[in-house]
C-alpha positions in Angstrom: 79.0 111.3 81.4 76.4 112.3 79.1 77.4 110.6 76.2 77.8 107.0 78.4 74.1 107.7 79.4 72.6 108.3 76.1 74.6 105.4 74.6 73.4 103.1 77.4 69.9 103.9 77.0 70.6 103.0 72.9 72.1 100.1 73.9 69.1 98.6 75.8 66.5 99.5 73.4 68.7 97.7 70.8 68.9 94.6 72.9 65.2 94.7 73.2 64.4 94.7 69.9 67.3 92.0 69.1 65.1 89.4 71.5 62.2 90.0 69.4 63.0 88.5 66.2 65.7 87.3 64.1 69.4 88.0 64.3 69.6 90.1 61.4 66.5 92.2 62.2 68.0 92.6 65.9 71.5 93.7 64.1 69.8 95.9 61.8 67.8 97.6 64.6 71.0 97.8 66.7 72.7 99.6 63.8 69.8 102.2 63.8 69.4 102.6 67.2 73.4 103.2 67.8 73.4 105.6 64.6 70.4 107.5 66.0 72.4 107.9 69.4 75.4 108.9 67.6 73.6 111.7 65.6 71.6 112.9 69.1 75.1 113.0 70.8 76.8 115.2 68.1 73.7 117.7 68.4 74.3 118.0 72.1 78.1 118.5 72.0 77.4 120.9 69.2 74.9 122.7 71.1 77.3 122.9 74.2 80.3 123.8 72.2 78.1 127.0 71.0 77.1 127.7 74.4 80.9 127.6 75.7 82.1 129.8 72.7 79.4 132.4 73.3 79.7 132.7 76.9 83.4 133.0 76.5 82.8 136.0 73.7 80.5 137.6 76.3 83.0 137.3 79.1 86.0 138.9 76.9 83.8 141.6 75.9 82.7 142.3 79.6 86.5 142.8 80.4 87.2 145.0 77.5 84.2 147.2 78.4 85.5 147.0 82.1 88.9 148.4 81.0 87.4 151.9 79.8 87.2 154.6 81.9 85.2 157.0 79.7 82.1 157.3 81.4 79.6 158.1 78.6 81.1 155.1 76.5 81.2 152.6 79.0 77.4 153.5 79.9 76.4 153.0 76.2 78.7 149.9 75.7 77.3 148.5 78.9 73.7 148.6 77.7 74.7 147.3 74.1 76.5 144.4 76.2 73.5 143.7 78.5 71.2 143.4 75.5 73.3 140.9 73.7 73.9 138.8 76.6 70.3 138.7 77.2 69.3 137.8 73.7 72.2 135.1 73.4 71.2 133.5 76.5 67.6 133.5 75.5 68.2 131.9 72.2 70.7 129.6 73.5 68.4 128.3 76.2 65.6 127.7 73.9 67.7 125.6 71.5 69.3 123.7 74.0 65.5 123.2 76.2 64.1 122.0 72.9 66.8 119.2 72.2 67.0 118.5 75.9 63.1 117.8 75.7 64.0 114.4 73.7 66.7 113.6 75.5 65.7 113.0 79.1 65.4 114.9 82.4 68.6 114.1 83.6 70.5 115.9 80.7 68.1 118.5 80.8 68.8 119.3 84.6 72.6 119.0 84.2 72.9 121.3 81.3 70.9 123.8 82.7 72.8 123.9 85.9 75.8 124.6 83.7 74.4 127.5 82.0 73.4 129.0 85.0 76.7 128.4 86.7 78.3 130.3 83.5 76.1 133.2 84.0 76.8 133.5 87.7 80.4 133.4 87.0 80.1 136.3 84.5 78.0 138.0 86.6 80.2 137.7 90.0 83.4 138.7 87.8 81.7 141.8 86.8 80.8 142.9 90.2 84.4 142.7 91.3 85.6 145.2 88.5 86.1 148.9 89.4 85.4 151.8 87.3 87.4 154.8 87.9 86.4 158.3 87.0 89.0 161.0 87.2 87.7 164.4 87.2 89.6 167.4 86.9 89.2 171.2 87.4 86.3 170.2 89.7 86.8 173.8 92.0 87.1 177.3 91.3 90.9 178.4 92.0 92.0 178.6 95.4 88.6 177.7 96.9 86.8 174.3 98.0 83.6 175.5 96.0 82.4 173.4 93.2 82.3 175.3 90.0 79.4 175.2 87.5 81.1 173.0 85.1 82.1 170.7 87.8 78.4 170.7 88.8 77.5 169.8 85.5 79.9 166.7 85.5 79.1 165.4 88.8 75.1 165.4 88.1 75.9 163.9 84.7 78.2 161.3 86.4 75.8 160.5 89.2 72.9 159.8 87.0 74.6 156.5 85.9 75.8 155.2 89.3 73.0 156.1 91.9 70.7 153.4 91.2 73.4 151.1 91.7 72.9 150.4 95.3 75.1 147.5 95.8 78.3 149.6 94.8 80.3 151.5 96.9 81.8 154.9 95.9 85.0 155.8 96.8 85.9 160.0 96.5 89.7 160.3 96.4 91.3 163.5 96.7 94.9 164.7 95.5 97.1 167.8 95.3 100.4 168.8 93.9 103.2 168.9 96.0 103.3 172.7 96.2 104.2 173.8 99.8 101.5 175.9 101.3 101.6 179.4 102.1 101.6 180.3 106.1 97.9 181.5 105.8 97.0 178.5 104.2 98.6 176.3 106.8 96.5 178.0 109.5 93.6 176.3 108.5 95.4 173.1 106.6 98.8 172.3 107.9 99.2 170.3 105.0 98.0 168.8 101.5 96.4 166.0 103.1 93.9 168.0 104.8 93.4 169.7 101.4 92.4 166.6 99.7 90.4 165.2 102.3 88.5 168.6 102.2 88.0 168.5 98.5 87.0 164.7 98.6 84.4 165.6 101.4 83.1 168.8 99.0 82.1 166.3 96.4 80.5 163.8 98.7 78.2 166.5 100.2 77.2 167.6 96.7 76.6 164.0 95.5 74.3 163.4 98.8 72.7 166.7 98.9 72.4 167.5 94.8 72.5 164.2 93.2 70.6 162.1 95.6 72.9 159.7 96.6 72.8 157.6 99.9 75.7 159.0 102.1 76.2 155.4 103.5 77.4 154.5 99.9 80.1 157.4 99.9 83.6 156.9 101.0 86.2 160.1 101.4 89.8 159.5 101.1 92.9 161.9 100.9 96.0 161.1 99.2 97.8 164.5 99.3 100.4 164.8 96.9 101.6 161.3 97.2 100.0 159.9 94.1 100.7 162.3 91.1 99.7 161.3 87.5 102.0 163.9 86.1 105.6 165.8 86.8 105.0 168.7 89.5 107.8 170.4 87.4 105.2 171.9 85.0 102.2 174.2 85.4 100.2 171.5 83.5 101.5 168.4 85.3 100.5 170.3 88.6 97.2 171.4 87.3 96.6 167.4 86.0 97.7 166.3 89.8 94.8 168.5 91.4 92.1 166.1 90.7 89.4 164.2 92.4 89.1 160.3 91.3 85.3 158.7 91.8 86.0 155.2 91.8 83.0 152.8 91.9 83.6 149.1 93.4 81.9 146.6 95.4 81.5 146.8 99.2 83.9 145.7 101.4 
């Protein structure tokens, strides 16, 4: 559509030239006008292709970033990606707007809308992604008290997530499948209750010690029904006794 509009403008200009002089002069004017239009169209198409390639590259890098679970590398790489995206967008907009200044307001508006739409799609896709942080050995043995090491881990994690108030924080507790002792069952009938209690302990810590708004926190208990390792070994059971902190959009 953009190429047809530009071509029509060029044809009209060429016809005006041909009506004002001899046929040969008109034909030369038409040829020059057509060549100018063709050159201008190629510039616009090349610029649009460059824009699409860079945006596709940014989409790919964003997907790669979202697939990583390590909080510390995620934080650093996300910052680098955002800076790269910002610089790329600024450069593209400057180049395209400079070209569009010579091509008419209709083309300028169309391409600006396309840029904004692409960027909105990137941001929307990113918001729908979830990040999962798996934290082990948070609690002191056989208690629901968070250890000093666990507190340090949660404080460090909270620094990176507390300012993004659009995201819910799902705190999901997990246990092994070891049967509870009779004394423990008096307080906690099953591993369901234990997993919920540990999720609640983490939620209280994030609220009172890390400054997370309580309305963002959701506690979930899975008991021993979502293991990540075999419960047949001591190490496997240790890995299954965990808390997962999941960041996601509000439902």
